Backbone as a ProteinNet text record, in pm:
[ID]
protein_1_A
[PRIMARY]
MSEQEHQHNEMDPMSGEHVEVSGVYKNELGRVEKLERGAVFPADPQAGTTEWELVELDFDNHHEGRTDPRLISKDDDNDPEAHMQHPRRHKGSNKTDF
[TERTIARY]
-1463	-1557.8	-1512.5	-1600.9	-1564.2	-1546	-1478.8	-1454	-1584.5	-1679.2	-1807.5	-1880.2	-1877.3	-1939.7	-1865.9	-1731.9	-1651.6	-1688.1	-1702.1	-1737.7	-1879.2	-1965.4	-2103.2	-2109.9	-2023.8	-2025	-1946.1	-1875.9	-1792.1	-1876	-1860	-1935.3	-1846.6	-1903.2	-1832.2	-1828.2	-1728.6	-1720.5	-1836.9	-1873.2	-1983.6	-1929.4	-2011.7	-1975.9	-1942.6	-1837.2	-1794.3	-1680.7	-1657.6	-1546.8	-1419.5	-1304.3	-1175.6	-1139.7	-1076.8	-1031.3	-904.9	-903.6	-787.1	-691.1	-742.7	-660.9	-689.3	-584.3	-602.3	-653.1	-746.9	-799.3	-923.4	-987.8	-1110.9	-1226.7	-1323	-1438.1	-1567	-1669	-1800.5	-1904.8	-2001.1	-2105.5	-2226.6	-2328.5	-2447.9	-2519.2	-2507.2	-2576.2	-2491.5	-2368.7	-2282.7	-2184.3	-2182.5	-2087.8	-1947.5	-1852.9	-1715.4	-1626.2	-1538.3	-1451.1	-1315.5	-1206.5	-1072.4	-1045.1	-1013.4	-990.9	-853.6	-787.3	-655.6	-669.3	-572.7	-571.6	-571.3	-654.7	-663.4	-776.4	-827.6	-940.1	-1067.8	-1176.4	-1305.6	-1397.6	-1469.5	-1565.6	-1673.8	-1697.7	-1795.6	-1939.3	-2029.7	-2172.3	-2219.4	-2316.2	-2371	-2461.8	-2453.5	-2536.6	-2686.9	-2727.5	-2869.8	-2916	-2835.8	-2879.8	-2825	-2727.5	-2668.5	-2566	-2576	-2481.6	-2500.7	-2391.7	-2397.4	-2280.4	-2289.3	-2177.8	-2087.7	-1956.1	-1858	-1788.2	-1768.5	-1703.2	-1574.3	-1465.3	-1338	-1346	-1321.7	-1330.6	-1191.4	-1095.5	-961.1	-859.2	-754	-647.3	-560.7	-510	-417.9	-280.8	-186.7	-53.2	48.9	163.3	272.3	370.3	385.5	474.8	613.4	643.6	776.9	838.7	761.8	823.7	747.7	812	755.4	718.9	696	655.1	770.3	892.8	1008.9	1062.1	1127	1187.8	1307	1319.6	1432.1	1561.1	1658.8	1782	1856.8	1838.2	1904.7	1848.7	1729.6	1667.1	1693.5	1759	1789	1919.4	1918.8	2039.9	2150.5	2272.3	2388.1	2456.6	2541.7	2613.2	2712	2765.6	2864.6	2800.5	2671	2602.3	2617.1	2695	2708.2	2822.1	2885.4	2992.4	2928.9	2938	2871.1	2931.1	3059.2	3123.2	3061.5	3021.8	2963	2830.6	2759	2630.1	2644.9	2760	2781.2	2829.7	2877.1	2927.3	2816.9	2833	2740.4	2766.9	2664.6	2686.1	2773.1	2786	2866	3012.1	3044.1	3183.3	3259.6	3387.3	3470.2	3505	3534	3566.9	3689	3679.2	3789.3	3785.2	3688.5	3684.7	3576.4	3591	3499.2	3535	3445.7	3471.4	3591.6	3617	3728.9	3861.9	3859.8	3983.6	4030.9	4160	4214.1	4321.3
0.9	1.9	-101.4	-187.8	-290.7	-228.6	-303.4	-251.8	-234.9	-322.7	-313.8	-185	-149.6	-26	94.3	85.2	195.1	221.2	115.6	132.5	187.6	153.2	200.4	351.9	404.6	547.7	630.6	566.9	636.9	682.6	809.6	861.4	863.1	827.4	839.2	986.2	1027	1167.5	1205.2	1331.6	1384	1470.4	1492.4	1582.3	1719.2	1780.8	1912	1905.2	1788.9	1773.3	1742.1	1768.2	1740.7	1593	1538.9	1399.8	1390.6	1300.3	1284.3	1178.1	1077.9	966.4	943.9	939.6	912.5	770.5	754.1	621.2	626.3	511.1	498.6	501.9	588.1	605.9	574.3	531.5	501.6	574.8	638.8	708.4	617.2	668.9	590.6	533.4	601.3	556.7	462.4	433.6	340.9	406.1	537.1	607.8	592.7	546.2	522.2	630.3	683.5	791	780.9	803	806.8	949.8	968.1	1102.1	1109.6	1222.4	1245.6	1321	1301.1	1369.1	1520.2	1591	1735.9	1782.9	1692.5	1728.5	1737.1	1776.3	1786.8	1679.2	1610.4	1510.5	1579.8	1531.7	1598	1562.3	1650.1	1622.4	1538	1452.9	1369.3	1455.7	1441.6	1524.9	1505.4	1387.4	1359.8	1378.8	1329.4	1329.6	1446.9	1518.4	1628.9	1577.5	1619.9	1581.6	1435.3	1358.1	1215.7	1178.4	1060.8	1005.8	929.8	930.6	859.2	756.6	636.3	527.9	490	474.6	433.5	286.8	258.9	122.6	61.9	143.1	92.6	203.5	170.9	267.5	283.9	403.1	431	451.5	364	379.4	354.8	419.7	408	305.8	196.1	91.8	99.8	205.8	237.7	128	58.2	-36.4	-37.9	-91.9	-92.6	-232.7	-323.7	-458.6	-553.2	-510.2	-596.2	-643.8	-760.5	-814.5	-729.7	-704.8	-628.1	-701.2	-634.9	-702.2	-768.4	-721.4	-782.8	-921.5	-952.6	-1082.1	-1184.7	-1145.7	-1237	-1308.5	-1440.8	-1517	-1485.9	-1481.8	-1450.9	-1580.7	-1573.1	-1690.9	-1745.3	-1659.6	-1704.4	-1754.5	-1777.7	-1825.4	-1975.2	-2043.5	-2188.1	-2226.6	-2131	-2158.4	-2197.1	-2326.1	-2368.3	-2303.5	-2268.3	-2204.6	-2067.6	-1998.4	-1866.3	-1873.9	-1981.9	-1996.7	-2039.5	-2093.9	-2143.2	-2031.9	-1922.8	-1813.2	-1712	-1640.8	-1532.6	-1420.1	-1351.6	-1249	-1132.1	-1108.1	-995.6	-1032.4	-1160	-1201.3	-1180.1	-1157.4	-1140.5	-1276.9	-1277.2	-1401.8	-1465.7	-1594.9	-1667.5	-1663.6	-1595.4	-1589.3	-1683.3	-1809.7	-1911.2	-1945.7	-2008.7	-2041.6	-2136.6	-2216.8	-2310.1	-2243.7	-2123.2	-2050.9	-1977.5	-1993.4	-1923.8	-1828.3
2413.7	2304.8	2202.3	2160.8	2064	1926.1	1837.5	1702.4	1625.6	1649.9	1579.8	1619.4	1748.8	1793.8	1737	1728.1	1674.4	1528.5	1449.7	1308.8	1294.7	1386.8	1380.8	1401.3	1487.5	1517.8	1417.8	1328	1231.8	1113.3	1073.1	958.8	834.8	723.1	595.7	556.7	478.6	437.4	345.4	348.8	268.6	154.6	54.9	-54.9	2.5	-50.2	-3.6	97	158.4	251.9	175.5	239.3	175.9	188.9	83.7	80.9	165.3	264.6	351.5	300.5	227.9	180.4	32.2	-50.9	-193.5	-212.8	-305	-331.8	-418.3	-429.1	-506.1	-407	-432	-344.1	-419.4	-344.2	-402.3	-319.4	-387.8	-313.6	-293.2	-229.8	-195.1	-317.7	-429.1	-550.5	-635.6	-590.7	-662.8	-758.1	-764	-851.1	-793.2	-875.3	-832.2	-890.6	-806.4	-851.4	-781.2	-857.8	-799.2	-756.7	-627.6	-574.3	-507.8	-523.8	-466.2	-333.8	-245.6	-117	-138.3	-64.3	-74.7	-165.1	-250	-336.8	-252.5	-314.3	-245.5	-300.6	-210	-254.8	-337	-459.2	-545	-505.6	-542.4	-524.4	-641.9	-618	-725	-812.9	-945.7	-1034.3	-1012.7	-969.6	-951.2	-807.4	-712.7	-573.1	-492.6	-544.2	-469.3	-369.2	-245.1	-140.7	-103.5	-106.7	-72.5	16.1	78	154.4	59	88.2	7.4	94.7	40.8	112.9	40.8	117.1	59.4	19.1	-109.1	-161.9	-178.3	-224.3	-252.7	-227.9	-152.4	-128.5	-252.3	-271.6	-381.3	-319.9	-352.5	-298.9	-407.9	-391.4	-488	-433.6	-504.7	-455.3	-518.6	-590.4	-641.7	-728.4	-803.1	-894.9	-1027.1	-1126.8	-1261.3	-1306.2	-1214	-1249.2	-1277.7	-1246.9	-1269.6	-1135.4	-1136.8	-1016	-976	-847.8	-795.2	-831.6	-892.4	-933.9	-818.7	-696.8	-581.9	-551.8	-602.8	-576.3	-684.9	-793.1	-903.2	-872.1	-883.2	-851.2	-951.9	-901.8	-985.4	-1027.6	-1129.1	-1178.7	-1075.3	-989	-891.7	-761.1	-760	-640.1	-618.8	-700	-686	-590.9	-527.5	-431.8	-297.9	-257.3	-133.3	-9.5	-13.2	101.7	130.5	27.1	44.6	119.1	103.7	169.9	315.7	351.7	487.2	580.4	525.3	607.2	632.4	739.6	769.5	669.5	620.7	517.7	563	693.8	740.5	764.5	756.2	773.1	643.5	657.6	539.1	481	352.5	285.8	351.6	382.1	443.8	594.3	655.9	802.6	854.9	826.1	875.1	1018.6	1092.4	1232.8	1247.9	1146.3	1154.7	1124.2	1063.9	1034.3	1158	1195.2	1311.8	1271.2
[MASK]
++++++++++++++++++++++++++++++++++++++++++++++++++++++++++++++++++++++++++++++++++++++++++++++++++

């Protein structure tokens, strides 16, 4: 079955069903709502039961907008020998050292 046929047979969730994935959803009338996993899709005040479409996933990326400190260059990074060695080798154990 092609992907296009698969998407055609897939139904969007209806009002009253449980939310399986946290995210931003939009109903048939264009109403946008952020819903959490486990909640129930609400009915539209005007149209009643409607289909809801996932517009944007909600995910926690565990950061506060700052660069990871491990990615910031250190002052001692100017040693060219350190860059020539494999990171798992101990200091002074270069291939030329016997």
